[in-house]
C-alpha positions in Angstrom: 95.4 164.3 91.9 97.9 161.7 92.0 99.9 161.5 95.2 102.8 163.3 95.5 106.3 162.4 94.6 107.6 162.7 98.3 104.8 160.8 99.7 105.7 157.9 97.0 109.3 157.8 97.6 108.4 157.6 101.5 106.0 154.7 101.0 109.1 153.1 98.6 111.3 153.4 101.4 109.3 152.3 103.9 108.5 149.2 101.8 111.8 148.3 101.2 113.1 148.7 104.4 109.8 146.1 105.7 111.0 143.2 103.3 114.5 144.3 104.6 113.6 143.6 108.1 111.3 140.8 107.2 114.1 139.2 105.0 116.2 139.1 108.2 114.4 137.9 110.8 113.2 134.4 108.4 117.2 134.2 107.8 117.7 134.7 111.7 115.3 132.3 112.4 116.4 129.9 109.8 120.1 130.4 111.5 119.0 129.7 114.9 116.8 126.8 113.7 120.2 125.2 111.5 120.8 122.1 114.0 117.5 121.0 113.2 116.3 121.4 110.1 118.0 118.4 108.6 116.4 116.4 111.4 112.7 117.8 111.1 112.4 117.6 107.3 113.9 114.0 108.2 111.1 113.6 110.2 108.6 115.4 108.3 109.6 112.7 105.1 109.1 109.5 107.8 106.0 111.0 109.4 104.2 112.0 106.3 104.9 108.6 104.6 103.9 106.2 107.5 101.0 108.0 108.6 98.6 105.6 107.1 100.2 102.9 109.7 99.6 105.2 112.2 95.9 105.2 111.9 96.2 101.2 111.2 97.7 100.7 114.5 95.6 103.4 116.1 92.5 101.4 114.5 94.0 98.3 116.1 94.6 99.5 119.1 91.2 100.7 120.5 91.5 104.2 118.9 94.4 105.3 121.9 96.6 107.6 119.8 99.0 108.0 122.6 99.5 103.7 122.3 100.0 103.8 118.6 102.4 106.9 118.5 104.5 104.7 121.4 104.4 101.8 119.3 105.1 103.5 115.9 108.3 105.2 117.7 109.8 102.4 119.1 109.8 100.5 115.6 111.2 103.8 114.1 113.8 103.7 117.0 115.0 100.4 116.1 114.9 100.5 112.8 117.1 103.7 113.0 119.7 102.5 116.1 119.9 98.7 115.6 121.3 99.4 112.0 123.4 102.0 113.3 125.0 99.8 115.9 125.3 97.3 114.2 127.5 99.3 111.4 129.5 100.8 113.8 130.4 97.5 115.6 131.1 96.0 112.4 133.7 98.9 111.7 135.3 99.1 114.6 135.6 95.6 115.1 137.4 95.2 111.5 139.4 98.5 111.7 142.5 96.6 112.3 141.9 94.0 109.5 141.8 96.2 107.2 144.6 98.3 107.9 146.6 95.1 107.8 145.4 94.4 104.1 146.2 98.2 103.3 149.8 97.1 104.7 149.8 94.2 103.0 149.5 95.3 99.2 153.1 95.9 98.7 153.1 91.5 99.3 149.9 91.1 97.0 150.1 88.7 94.3 147.0 87.2 92.0 147.1 83.9 91.2 146.3 82.6 87.9 142.7 82.7 86.9 140.8 78.5 87.6 139.6 76.8 85.1 136.2 77.3 86.0 136.4 80.8 85.4 135.9 80.7 82.2 132.5 78.5 82.9 130.2 81.5 84.4 127.7 82.0 82.2 127.9 85.5 80.1 130.8 86.9 81.5 133.4 84.0 81.8 135.9 84.5 78.9 135.9 88.3 80.0 136.3 87.6 83.5 138.9 84.9 82.9 140.8 87.5 80.5 141.0 90.1 82.8 142.1 87.8 86.0 145.2 86.6 83.8 145.9 90.1 82.6 145.7 90.8 86.7 147.8 87.9 87.4 151.0 88.8 85.3 151.1 91.9 87.2 154.5 92.2 90.0 153.0 92.4 93.3 155.1 96.2 93.1 152.3 97.3 89.8 149.3 95.6 91.9 150.1 97.3 95.1 150.8 100.5 93.1 147.3 100.5 91.1 145.2 99.5 94.2 147.1 101.9 96.9 144.5 104.7 96.4 141.8 102.7 96.7 142.5 101.6 100.0 143.7 105.0 101.3 140.0 106.1 100.5 138.7 103.3 102.1 140.7 103.4 105.2 140.0 107.5 105.4 136.0 106.6 104.8 135.8 104.0 108.2 137.7 106.7 109.9 135.2 109.3 108.7 132.1 107.1 110.0 133.8 106.0 113.3 134.4 109.9 114.2 131.2 110.5 113.0 129.1 108.2 115.1 127.8 110.2 117.6 126.6 113.2 115.6 124.8 110.7 113.6 123.2 109.3 116.6 122.3 112.6 118.3 120.5 113.4 114.8 118.7 110.1 114.6 117.6 110.2 118.5 116.4 113.9 117.0 114.7 112.6 114.4 112.6 109.9 116.2 111.3 112.6 118.6 110.4 115.0 116.3 108.5 112.0 114.3 106.7 111.4 117.9 105.6 115.0 118.1 104.1 114.9 114.8 102.4 111.4 115.0 101.1 113.0 118.0 99.8 117.0 116.6 99.8 115.4 113.2 96.0 117.0 112.4 97.5 120.6 114.1 100.6 120.1 111.7 98.7 119.8 108.9 95.6 121.9 109.5 98.6 124.8 109.7 100.3 123.4 106.3 97.0 124.0 105.2 96.2 127.2 106.3 99.4 128.3 104.8 99.2 127.0 101.7 95.8 128.4 101.2 96.9 132.0 102.0 99.9 131.9 99.9 98.1 130.2 96.7 94.7 129.4 97.3 93.1 126.0 96.3 96.0 125.5 93.7 98.6 125.7 97.3 96.1 122.3 98.9 96.7 120.7 95.4 100.2 121.2 96.0 100.2 120.2 99.3 98.0 117.4 98.8 100.5 116.2 95.8 103.5 116.7 98.0 102.3 114.3 100.5 101.8 112.0 98.0 105.2 112.0 96.2 106.4 111.1 99.7 104.6 108.0 100.1 105.5 107.4 96.3 108.9 107.2 96.7 108.9 105.6 100.4 107.3 102.6 98.7 109.1 102.4 95.4 112.7 103.4 96.4 113.3 103.1 100.2 110.8 99.7 100.6 112.6 98.3 97.3 115.7 99.0 98.7 115.2 97.4 101.7 113.6 94.3 100.1 116.4 94.0 98.0 119.2 94.4 100.4 117.5 92.2 103.0 117.5 89.5 100.0 120.8 90.3 99.3 122.3 90.1 102.7 120.0 86.7 103.2 122.8 85.1 100.4 125.4 86.8 102.0 125.2 84.8 104.8 124.0 81.5 103.5 127.1 81.5 101.4 129.3 82.6 104.1 130.7 86.0 102.1 132.7 88.0 105.0 131.3 91.5 106.2 128.0 90.4 105.0 126.6 93.4 107.2 128.8 95.9 106.0 128.0 94.4 102.3 124.2 94.7 102.9 124.2 98.5 104.0 126.0 99.3 101.2 123.6 97.3 98.9 121.0 99.5 100.4 122.9 102.5 99.9 123.0 101.6 96.1 119.7 100.8 95.9 118.5 104.0 97.5 121.0 106.2 95.1 119.5 104.1 92.2 123.0 102.5 91.5 121.6 99.0 92.4 123.3 96.6 94.4 124.6 95.1 90.8 128.1 95.9 92.1 128.3 94.2 95.6 126.6 91.6 94.0 129.2 91.1 91.6 132.2 91.4 93.8 130.5 88.4 96.1 129.6 86.5 93.1 133.3 86.5 92.4 134.2 85.8 95.7 131.7 82.8 96.0 133.1 81.4 92.9 136.7 81.4 94.0 136.2 80.1 97.6 133.6 77.4 97.0 133.7 76.7 93.3 131.5 76.4 90.7 128.5 74.6 92.4 128.1 77.2 95.0 129.2 79.8 92.9 126.3 79.3 90.0 124.1 79.1 93.1 124.6 82.4 94.2 124.9 83.5 90.5 121.3 83.5 90.5 120.3 84.4 93.4 121.7 87.7 92.8 120.6 87.8 89.1 117.1 87.4 91.5 118.5 89.9 93.8 119.8 92.7 91.5 116.6 92.7 88.8 113.5 92.1 90.8 113.6 96.1 91.6 112.9 97.0 88.1 109.5 95.2 88.3 108.7 95.9 92.2 109.3 99.4 91.8 107.2 100.9 89.5 104.2 99.1 91.0 105.2 100.5 94.3 105.5 104.2 93.1 101.9 103.8 91.4 100.7 102.8 94.4 101.7 105.7 96.3 100.7 108.4 93.7 99.9 108.5 90.0 102.9 110.4 88.3 105.0 109.4 85.8 107.7 107.1 87.1 110.5 108.9 85.3 109.6 112.4 87.2 110.3 110.1 90.7 113.8 108.6 89.1 115.0 112.1 88.2 113.8 113.6 91.3 115.4 111.0 93.9 118.9 111.0 91.4 118.8 114.5 91.0 117.7 115.5 94.6 120.3 113.2 95.9 122.9 114.8 94.3 121.6 118.4 95.0 120.9 117.8 99.0 122.3 114.8 100.1 120.5 111.6 101.5 117.2 113.8 102.3 117.0 115.0 98.7 115.8 111.7 98.2 112.6 113.3 99.4 112.8 116.7 98.6 113.6 115.9 94.9 110.3 114.0 93.8 108.5 116.5 95.9 109.9 119.8 94.3 109.1 118.4 90.7 105.9 116.6 91.4 104.6 119.9 92.8 106.6 121.7 89.5 104.6 119.1 87.2 101.4 119.8 88.5 101.8 123.6 88.6 102.7 123.3 85.1 100.1 120.6 84.1 97.3 123.5 85.3 98.8 126.3 83.7 98.8 124.6 80.6 95.3 123.4 80.9 94.2 126.7 81.9 95.4 128.4 78.7 94.3 126.3 76.7 91.0 126.2 78.0 91.0 130.3 77.7 92.7 129.9 74.0 89.4 128.2 73.4 87.2 130.1 75.0 88.9 133.1 73.1 88.6 131.3 69.8 84.7 130.5 70.1 84.2 133.9 71.1 85.7 135.4 68.0 84.1 132.8 65.7 
């Protein structure tokens, strides 16, 4: 005989309340940990991406994990804090000058383009035409055109200075969590593997492995490429005497990470060098800018393939989509989610094909 209807109803109600209580518990835990979620996500990505470096450092230091953890934590601290310090210093030291520029827009006038402007390879004629069109405008028209951009720039600078303290705390918290993960990495990895196996069996373990590979692929192919590209651009800015080289280098890095590339910053710097230094230095810097702006197209695919055997289009879509959806941390979350989904879809279609073949063979 079947189970009485009243007993089934009580079991259904109890199950519903159990699920509700479990959901409330999970939501409360996430709410309590909310201040640490971003730092924990960043720390996990950094620890996974740099784990091979930790093992190499440990081997080079005689197998002492504590010494390797201290060394990598110090390097990470310098990598995060020093750029933040120099960036804030540049913003604060140039804030008055930037405000002065914004106030002088009403008197701004653009001179006629010099003769060498048309001699710039590829874009000379078009640049000279737009320059002449801009020079023909009255100062009031130029001010009206540039005022919104200057206002946005001033607001951005003020926001960066105001949020510097919060950003510094997040950086320090990230470094602390990374150090803990370095010290207890095997234990944390074993816990993640047990959870994945409990959740999805062998497929869960494969998903965890692929997620780690995707993180390393992004760290190698996207972040390392952006660091090299912005560093080379920064060297060019310093040698050419471009003003605000530190800020422009940081902006080039941000654009490179966002997959836009450093080209917008380099184009503006090329125009400045041509205008101030003349055609000789301008052409030299133009060649350097072309090298800096294009070599990532060759380096990025090579580094991504070294990190994981995943389609380049999948990594690119994950980086851009994750950046739009989740902010900077989405650089890693996007490729990881797409890589795991790609693996599950590939396995599902493979299993489906094998079963279809078996059924067709049995029917024959």
